[in-house]
VEXBAVEX-762229 format. One line per 10 residues: number of its first residue (from 0); for each residue x, y, z of C-alpha. Coordinates in steps of 0.1 Angstrom, whole numbers, plus 5000, padded with zeros to 4 digits. Example, Ala and Ser with C-alpha at 12.3 -4.5 7.8 and 13.67 -1.06 7.14 Angstrom:
0 = 5123:4955:5078 | 5137:4989:5071 .
//
This chain:
0 = 8983:1424:3903 | 9011:1399:3911 | 9034:1382:3887 | 9046:1346:3892 | 9072:1327:3873 | 9083:1291:3878 | 9103:1263:3861 | 9102:1225:3858 | 9119:1200:3836 | 9101:1184:3807 .
10 = 9108:1147:3803 | 9122:1144:3768 | 9102:1113:3759 | 9070:1131:3769 | 9075:1163:3749 | 9051:1154:3720 | 9024:1144:3745 | 9029:1176:3765 | 9027:1197:3734 | 8996:1179:3722 .
20 = 8978:1183:3756 | 8985:1221:3756 | 8975:1225:3720 | 8940:1215:3731 | 8939:1227:3767 | 8907:1216:3784 | 8881:1243:3787 | 8873:1233:3823 | 8909:1238:3833 | 8910:1272:3815 .
30 = 8877:1282:3832 | 8891:1273:3866 | 8922:1294:3861 | 8900:1324:3852 | 8877:1318:3882 | 8909:1318:3904 | 8919:1352:3891 | 8948:1339:3870 | 8954:1354:3835 | 8981:1362:3810 .
40 = 8994:1327:3816 | 9021:1313:3793 | 9044:1283:3793 | 9077:1284:3773 | 9100:1255:3765 | 9138:1256:3759 | 9165:1229:3763 | 9142:1207:3783 | 9130:1234:3807 | 9095:1246:3810 .
50 = 9091:1283:3821 | 9057:1294:3833 | 9046:1330:3837 | 9012:1341:3850 | 8995:1372:3865 | 8972:1370:3895 | 8946:1397:3901 | 8928:1383:3931 | 8929:1390:3968 | 8939:1356:3983 .
60 = 8964:1336:3961 | 8966:1307:3986 | 8928:1303:3986 | 8925:1306:3949 | 8953:1281:3942 | 8938:1257:3967 | 8905:1259:3948 | 8923:1250:3916 | 8940:1220:3934 | 8906:1208:3946 .
70 = 8889:1211:3912 | 8883:1175:3898 | 8888:1186:3862 | 8921:1202:3870 | 8932:1172:3890 | 8925:1149:3860 | 8945:1174:3838 | 8974:1171:3862 | 8972:1133:3861 | 8980:1136:3824 .
80 = 9005:1165:3826 | 9025:1156:3857 | 9041:1124:3843 | 9056:1146:3816 | 9074:1168:3841 | 9102:1164:3866 | 9111:1190:3893 | 9144:1208:3888 | 9173:1199:3911 | 9170:1231:3932 .
90 = 9133:1226:3939 | 9124:1224:3976 | 9112:1191:3991 | 9077:1185:3978 | 9078:1214:3954 | 9067:1207:3918 | 9071:1239:3897 | 9099:1258:3914 | 9092:1295:3918 | 9116:1320:3903 .
100 = 9127:1353:3917 | 9120:1384:3897 | 9152:1404:3892 | 9139:1429:3867 | 9106:1442:3854 | 9097:1471:3830 | 9061:1483:3825 .
//
């Protein structure tokens, strides 16, 4: 199992919309995440920053995330959620959610 964490900014004027979307996350999006071996997925909000944590239990993360990106339902979901977000200043060119480095873990 691999753990992934990332951050992105939430546009303040879009907070209510973002919360509403995630309060009723689309079943097709959730099914695609499960199909792609992603579980224990959470998003937290504080001071305008969204923090995402997920666990990956598959064999090929790149292929599984490419399948997510190709899924029409997920693409429509992103068309609604992406306008609510803004990459952090330290994100690499073309990077949306910026990956975070794990510096401590306890099982």
